C-alpha positions as CSV (number, residue, x, y, z in Angstrom):
1,X,300.2,178.0,85.3
2,X,299.4,180.9,87.8
3,X,295.4,180.9,87.4
4,X,295.0,183.7,89.9
5,X,293.2,186.7,88.4
6,X,296.1,189.1,87.0
7,X,296.8,192.1,84.7
8,X,296.8,190.8,81.1
9,X,299.1,192.0,78.4
10,X,296.3,192.5,75.9
11,X,295.5,195.9,73.9
12,X,291.8,194.8,74.4
13,X,292.2,194.4,78.0
14,X,294.0,197.5,78.6
15,X,291.4,199.6,76.9
16,X,289.1,198.5,79.6
17,X,291.6,199.3,82.2
18,X,291.9,203.1,80.6
19,X,288.1,203.2,80.6
20,X,288.2,203.3,76.7
21,X,284.9,201.0,76.7
22,X,283.6,202.4,73.2
23,X,287.1,201.8,71.5
24,X,287.1,198.3,73.3
25,X,283.7,197.3,71.7
26,X,284.4,198.8,68.4
27,X,287.7,196.4,68.4
28,X,285.8,193.4,69.8
29,X,282.9,193.7,67.2
30,X,285.6,194.0,64.4
31,X,286.9,190.8,65.6
32,X,290.1,191.5,67.3
33,X,291.3,188.8,69.2
34,X,291.1,188.9,73.2
35,X,291.6,186.5,75.9
36,X,289.8,187.9,79.2
37,X,290.1,184.6,81.2
38,X,291.7,185.1,84.8
39,X,291.6,188.8,84.2
40,X,291.8,191.3,87.0
41,X,288.7,193.8,86.6
42,X,288.7,195.2,90.4
43,X,287.4,198.7,90.5
44,X,287.0,199.0,86.7
45,X,283.8,200.7,85.2
46,X,282.5,198.2,82.6
47,X,279.2,200.2,82.1
48,X,278.5,199.9,78.3
49,X,280.5,196.9,77.3
50,X,279.3,194.5,74.7
51,X,279.8,191.2,76.6
52,X,278.5,188.7,74.0
53,X,280.9,185.9,73.3
54,X,283.5,186.9,75.7
55,X,285.0,184.2,78.2
56,X,285.4,186.0,81.8
57,X,286.3,182.6,83.2
58,X,288.1,183.0,86.4
59,X,287.9,186.9,86.3
60,X,287.9,189.1,89.5
61,X,285.2,191.9,89.3
62,X,285.4,193.0,93.0
63,X,284.2,196.7,93.4
64,X,283.8,197.1,89.8
65,X,280.8,198.6,88.1
66,X,279.0,196.3,86.0
67,X,275.5,198.2,86.0
68,X,273.4,197.3,82.8
69,X,276.1,195.0,81.6
70,X,274.5,192.1,79.6
71,X,276.3,189.0,80.5
72,X,273.7,186.7,79.0
73,X,276.0,185.6,76.1
74,X,279.3,185.7,78.0
75,X,281.0,183.0,80.0
76,X,281.3,183.7,83.9
77,X,282.0,180.2,85.4
78,X,284.7,180.8,88.1
79,X,284.5,184.9,88.0
80,X,283.8,186.4,91.5
81,X,281.7,190.0,91.7
82,X,282.5,190.8,95.3
83,X,281.1,194.1,96.2
84,X,280.4,195.0,92.3
85,X,277.5,197.5,91.3
86,X,275.3,195.1,89.4
87,X,271.9,196.7,89.2
88,X,270.3,196.3,85.8
89,X,272.9,193.5,85.0
90,X,271.7,190.4,83.3
91,X,273.6,187.0,83.9
92,X,273.6,183.6,82.2
93,X,270.7,181.6,82.5
94,X,272.7,178.9,83.8
95,X,273.8,180.8,86.8
96,X,271.6,180.8,89.6
97,X,270.4,183.8,91.7
98,X,272.1,181.9,94.8
99,X,275.5,181.8,93.2
100,X,275.1,185.6,92.0
101,X,274.5,186.2,95.6
102,X,277.0,184.5,97.3
103,X,279.6,185.7,95.0
104,X,278.2,189.4,95.3
105,X,278.5,189.2,99.2
106,X,281.1,186.7,99.9
107,X,283.4,186.8,97.0
108,X,282.7,183.3,96.2
109,X,283.5,182.0,92.4
110,X,280.3,181.5,90.6
111,X,279.5,178.2,89.5
112,X,276.9,177.2,86.6
113,X,273.9,174.8,87.2
114,X,274.2,175.0,91.0
């Protein structure tokens, strides 16, 4: 299986790519199935997304606009945020500040408990 981040054939993922965050939030909160692992979110504006319970493992958020997103109850293991706009973001407590900084500045994949 190819584990590189890629475009997904998933209606909720496509809503985010189209900038329809409010519709994504409505459908996610209604319980629509989603799989965001290994998704490519490069250059996408995700401000306002309700990320609770979403597994973003191994996603690319390079140059994405994540300002104000609350990832505290999301899974980000192996995700990369190189060059993303992250002011006002909350990250899971198990992801250290140094992991976030390395990912932001150098594109490393974030690891939990490091």
